[in-house]
N, C-alpha and C positions, 0 to 999 in steps of 0.2 A: 720501209714501206710495207704495208700489209697487202699481201697478194690479192689481186682482183679489185683493188680500190686505189684511191688517191690519198689515203691516210698515211702520214709519215710518223715515224717513231724516233725518239732521241733518248739517250740515256748514257750511263757511265758504268765502268767496271768497279766492283766493290771489293769483296774478299772471299776467301774460301779456306778449306782445310781438308786434309785427307788422313784417314786412319787405315792402317794396313797391317798384314801379317805375312811373313815369309818363312818358308821352310826349305832348307838346303837339301836338294835331292841327291846330288853327287858332285864329285870333283872331276873335272876333265883337264888333265895336266895341271897347270897352275890356276886355271879358271874354275868357277863353280856355277852350277846350274841350280836355280831356285824356282819354287812354285810359290806364287804370291796371290793374295786377295787384297785388293785396294778398293776403298770406298771413298772417293773424293766427293765433297759437296762444295759447290761454288755459288756464291750469291753475286750476280752481276747487277744487282740493284734493280730498281724499277724504271722502266722506260715511260716517258710521257708521250702523248700523241697529239696530233694536230686537231683532234676532237676530244671532248671530255673523257677522262678515264686514265688508267695506267696499266702496265703489263708487268707481271712477275717474270723475271728471266732466270730464276734459280734452276740448278740442275743437281741431281744426285745419281751417281753411277755405282755399280758393283761389277767388278771385272776380275776374272781369274787370268793370270798371266804367267809366262815363263820369263825369268830374268837371268841373263848370262852376265856374270861379273868377272872382269879381267883385272888383276892387280897390275898397277904400274910401278908401285914401290911398296914397301912393307905396310904403309898406312894409307895408301891412296889407290882407289880402284875406280874404274869406269864400268858402266853397265848399260845394256840394252834390254828393252822390254817389248813383248808382244803378247796379246791375249784378246779376250772378248768377254762379253757379259750383257748387261742391260742397265737401264736407267729410267729415271723419271725426268721429263723435260716439260717446259711450258712453251706455248705459242700464242700469238695475239689473235683475237677474233673481234669482230664488230657485232654488237648486240643492241637491242633496244628498239628495233623497228623504225618508227617515225622520229624518235629522239635518239639517234645513234650514240653509242659510247663504245670505247674500246676497253677490253678486259682480257684475261688470259685463261686458257684451258690447259690441263695437264694431260700428258700422254706417256705411256711406257713405250720404250723403243730399244732395239738391240744396239749394241756398241761394240766396235772394234777398237782396240787400244794399242798404240805404239808409243815408244818414247825412249829416253835415255837419261843418264845422269852421272854424277860423280859422288863418291863416298869417301869421306875423310875420317879415318878411325882415330878417335881421341884416346881411347883406352880399350880394355878388353870388352867392356859392356856398352860403350857409347860411340856413335858416329854422328857427324854432321853430313847432311845430304842436300844436294841441289839437283833438281831434275826438271825436265819438261815432258809432259804427256799430252798426246793428241788422242781425244776420244772422238771417233768418226761415227756419226749416226745420221738420222734423217735431216733433210734440208730445213733451214730456217727454224730450228728449235732453240729455245732458251737464248735468244738474242743473236745467234750466229747467222751471218749472211749466207753461209753455205752449210756444209756437212761437218766441218771441223770445229772442235772445241779444244783449243790449246790452252793447257793449264801449266804455268810454271809453279813449281812447289819447292819449298825450302824448309828444312826442319831437322829433327833429331831422329835417329834410329837407335832403339834399345836392343841389345843382343843378350839372349838368355841361354 
């Protein structure tokens, strides 16, 4: 529903990707502390409305975070993430005056990031990773009902 109106929206989740860079700052006992920059982009598809038009629900964030990695075995580690940054988000608006239609506007907003994941080291230079990140920002942006944009991510990590 668009705030201040009786216009309803419906849509579906689509796809996304993330590109990041991490730098190991130090080792703390067996654990390691990293500084990372991650830039996820998520396309939540377009939402259709109960009046003509559609809404873009994409988001793109840039966050700097600390990652604490704890090894469970020689090739298996878990990690937690916390950080912050900013991003570009979309929100629905009603335009058109006497012939109303729904569209979207873009806005920049601050982001607080938390999350965690698992790293499975395949060899010296390559890992498989699965993680969940929560980007907390302004309410009702990019298709979220509240402030949380929870993104599950799965992919490869290259070690240089």
